[in-house]
N, C-alpha and C positions, 0 to 999 in steps of 0.2 A: 258314199256309205250313207247319206242321211237318206233316200230312198230306198235301200236295202233293209236298214232300220225300221222305217216306218212300214213296209210290207212285211215284214216278219213280226213287227208287233201286233199287227192288225191278223195275221194269219194264225198267231201263236195256240188260240182256244180249238183249231179244229187241226192243227198241223200233225199231231202224233196220228190220229184218228184214221188219217189218209197216207201215213207214210208207205206202209206195206203197198197200197195200190200205186203211188207214185213210182217206187223203186222195185220195179217186176223182180230182181233177183234178191230181194232185201235179206233173206236168211244166208245165203253164201256170201253176199257182201260184208254184212256184220261179222259172222263168225270167223272168216278169214281174216279180217282184220285183228281180231281178239287172239285167234290162233298162233299169230306171229309173234305176240309178246314173249319175250324170253321167260320162258318156265324156271330158270335158274335164280331169275330175280330175288331179292329177299322179299317176304310178303308184306313188307310196309314199304313197297316202291312209291316214289313219288311221279306222281302222273299228273301233266299237262294238257287240259282237253281245249284246244283252239276252235273258237266258232261253236262252243258247246251246244246251243239251242235249248232245247228241253231236257238236256242231260240224259239223252239215251245211252249214248257212248259211254259216258261216266257212269251209269247205271250198270251196264254190263260189265265194266272192268273191275267195279267195286262188288259185284257178283262171283268175279274170278277170283280177285284179291281183297278179301274183307278189310283187310288191315292197311290197304292202299291209302296214300294221301293223295286227295285229289283237287286240283286247281283247275276251275271253270273259267273261260272268259269269253264274252260275247257282246256284239251291240246291243241286242234285243233285251229290255227290261221284261216284258212279257215272256219272252222266252225264258228267260232266267227263274222267274217267280214258278215256272213249272218245274225246272228242273231241281229247285230248291225243294220243292214237296216231294218229288222224286227220289230223291237221294236220301232224305230224312228217314224215308222207311227202312232203310239199310245202315245208316252210318250218319255220325255226326264230323266226321274227320275229313271236311271239304270247306274251299273257300270259292267264293264265287266273284267274279270280277267283271263289271260293266264297262267295256272298253273297247277299241279298236285295237286289235293284237297285232297289227301289221308292225308297228313300230313301238309296241311296248316295250319297258324297259322291267324286265323278270329280274327280281333281286335274288332269286333262288335257283338252284341248279336241277333237273329233273332227270329221271330214270328214263321216262319214255315221255314223247309228245305225240299226240294222237290227235286225229281231225277227222270229221265224216261230214262229207257235203257242204264244205263253207268255203275251202281256197279257191275254189273255180270262179268265186266273185272278185278276185283279185286279177288284176292285168299281169302281162308277162315280167314287167318289172318290178311289180309289188310282190310278186311269187318270189322272184331271185330275193329281193330284200328280206322276206319272211323266211324262206329256207336258210339264208345267212344267220339270223337271229336265232333260229331254231338250234342251229349247229352250235351258237355260243352258248344257248342256256341249258344243253345235255352235259350230264354227267360223261366223264369219259366211258366209252362201250355204252351209252345211251342210244335209245331206237327213236326215230320219227317213222310213223304210221301214218300213212294219208289214204284215207277211202275217200273217194272223189270220183268227179266225173270229168272225161276229158275231150278235146276236140278231134273228130277225125281228122287223119294225116294228109286227106285230100277231100275237096268238095263233095265228089261223089261218095266217099265213105261216111262223111259228116251226114249227108242228105240221109244214107241208111239208117245211122245212128238213129236220126231224129224220127223217121218214119216208122221203125222197129219201137222203139219208144211209144209213139204216140198210139199204135195198133196194140200194145199190150196194156196199158193203161186205159184206153179207153173200152176193153174188155174186161176190164177188171171191176167193174161196177160203180165206178167214182161217178159223182153227181156233176152234170155240166157247169155247175157254179163253181165247185173245187177245182173242177180240170182248170176253170178259166182263171182262177187266183194262181194256180200254180204256173200257168204260160205266163201271166203278168209277172211273176218274181223271175222267169226265165230271162226276161227281157234283160234284167242286170246280169245274166251270166257273163262272163269273160274266160271260157274255156282255154287251155291250151292243150297242146299236142304231149301226149305219154313220152313221147322219146325226148323231146325238147325239156321235160320236168326230169327225167332220169338223169339227164345230161348235166344239168344244172346241179344237182345234188352231187353229182361226182366232181364237178369243177370246185365246189365248195370244200369238198374234203370228206364227204362221206363214202364210207364203205360198204360192202354187201348191198350194193343198190341194186334192188329187184323189183318186177311187176310179181305178185303173187296170184293176184286174179282180174280177171276182165271178162267183161259181158255187155258187148256193143261200148257204149261209152262210159261203162261205171268200172272202175277199177280199184285195187288195192295195191298201193307200193309203198316200199319202205327203204331205209338208208340208215346206216349205224355210225355212230363217231368213233374216232380211233381210239385206242385205250391210253395214247399218250397224254 
């Protein structure tokens, strides 16, 4: 985690400028995650953003739910400083936590736990621990929504995922310097297969587990805590 923290602190200033270039399916990827938030939720929903980074996902949530109460947690101080500036343009109703979210003990319950491009930095065991903790900190009926990258189900499929990503990113106009930084960050990736993660959610007790979007390695999937 120390290496990840260092890499993202260093990359914070240019991170947002290159995000659309590094995520070829950017618009559909983020819009799908937002679209599946329960629209019947109260306007003042409590939302936890795991691995919030520069606050882009939280910003989109606040645009949709202006009265939402946001909690952002991330390892990177540099990223969170950008997030604070971004969110203050919309609201002051947010809390920022600089911490490792895997075993963080949250003292409140949330209507929605959302994450974008963060959980793939955890290994299989850490993901399962995190998913269990997410279930515990959700209110009855609460949602977990993860917009992330997954490992191909076979070696050959994973190679196609990586080759296609590199082809699209290279043609996006990104500089060689920024591509090199992205590739360096990717060395810390510990992606898991989609089917495994959906299985883990079901085993923990999540209902309505579903993958809503998939573009090569980019996916959006979710689960809901039961109402009991």
